[in-house]
C-alpha positions in Angstrom: -0.1 -0.1 0.0 2.7 2.4 1.0 4.7 1.7 -2.2 1.7 2.6 -4.4 1.2 5.9 -2.6 4.9 6.7 -3.0 4.7 5.7 -6.9 1.8 7.9 -7.3 3.4 10.9 -5.7 6.6 10.3 -7.7 4.5 10.2 -10.9 2.7 13.3 -10.0 5.9 15.2 -9.2 7.4 14.1 -12.6 4.2 15.1 -14.4 4.2 18.6 -12.7 8.0 19.0 -13.7 7.3 18.0 -17.3 4.3 20.3 -17.3 6.2 23.4 -16.0 9.2 22.6 -18.3 6.9 22.5 -21.3 5.5 25.8 -20.2 8.7 27.7 -19.9 10.2 26.2 -23.1 7.1 27.2 -25.1 7.5 30.8 -23.7 11.2 30.9 -24.5 10.7 29.6 -28.0 7.9 32.2 -28.6 10.0 35.1 -27.4 13.1 33.9 -29.4 10.8 33.9 -32.6 9.4 37.2 -31.8 12.8 38.7 -31.6 14.1 36.9 -34.7 11.2 38.3 -36.9 11.1 41.8 -35.6 14.8 42.4 -36.3 14.5 41.8 -40.1 13.4 44.2 -42.9 10.1 42.5 -43.3 7.2 42.9 -40.7 3.4 42.3 -41.1 1.7 45.5 -39.8 -1.8 44.8 -40.3 -3.9 41.7 -41.5 -7.5 41.1 -42.1 -9.3 38.0 -42.6 -11.2 37.8 -45.9 -12.5 34.4 -45.8 -11.4 31.0 -44.5 -7.5 30.6 -45.2 -7.5 34.0 -47.1 -6.1 37.2 -45.8 -5.2 40.7 -47.1 -2.0 41.9 -45.2 0.1 45.1 -45.1 3.7 44.1 -45.0 6.4 46.7 -44.1 9.3 46.3 -46.4 12.4 48.5 -45.3 11.7 51.6 -43.5 9.1 53.5 -45.8 7.7 51.0 -48.2 4.5 49.0 -47.7 3.3 46.2 -49.7 -0.5 45.2 -49.7 -0.6 41.4 -50.5 -3.3 38.8 -50.8 -2.4 35.6 -49.0 -4.2 32.2 -49.3 -3.2 28.7 -48.7 -1.8 28.2 -52.1 -0.5 31.5 -53.2 0.6 35.1 -52.4 -0.5 38.0 -54.6 0.9 41.6 -54.7 -2.1 43.8 -54.7 -0.5 47.4 -54.6 2.4 49.2 -52.9 2.1 52.1 -50.6 4.5 54.7 -49.1 4.3 55.6 -45.4 2.6 58.8 -46.4 -0.2 56.8 -48.4 -0.7 54.5 -45.5 -1.3 57.4 -42.9 -3.9 58.7 -45.2 -6.0 55.6 -45.4 -9.3 55.7 -43.6 -9.5 53.5 -40.5 -12.3 50.9 -40.5 -15.3 51.7 -38.4 -15.5 49.7 -35.2 -18.8 47.7 -34.8 -20.3 47.3 -31.3 -20.4 43.6 -30.4 -23.0 43.9 -27.6 -20.4 42.8 -25.0 -21.3 44.3 -21.7 -25.0 44.5 -22.4 -27.8 42.6 -20.7 -29.4 39.8 -22.7 -32.8 41.4 -21.8 -31.7 44.7 -23.4 -30.5 42.9 -26.6 -33.7 40.9 -26.6 -35.8 44.1 -26.4 -33.9 45.7 -29.2 -34.3 42.7 -31.4 -38.1 42.6 -30.7 -38.4 46.4 -31.7 -36.4 46.0 -34.9 -38.5 42.9 -35.9 -41.9 43.8 -34.6 -42.6 40.8 -32.4 
């Protein structure tokens, strides 16, 4: 009986050690990759999802040139190039309210008013 309890505690300690080691190694690798990608001449400044596995991205190339590219699973297409001044002139998208923080009853009442039920 005592051997089983000791074996269980040993297995739990080893499991917790492996779990902690995995956590810290994952954080270290993520930090390493982040510094590696941010030191280069290319960086993705913005990305928007168009559909499943399709994105439009603005990629900074150098210091003042920006490439707008369409990215999908199979290919990457250059849409246009922008300078830093042109990028600042682009209008920002309008933020939509998602209803987070509202009561369900308020959302339901608004739905009833709009649809007349």
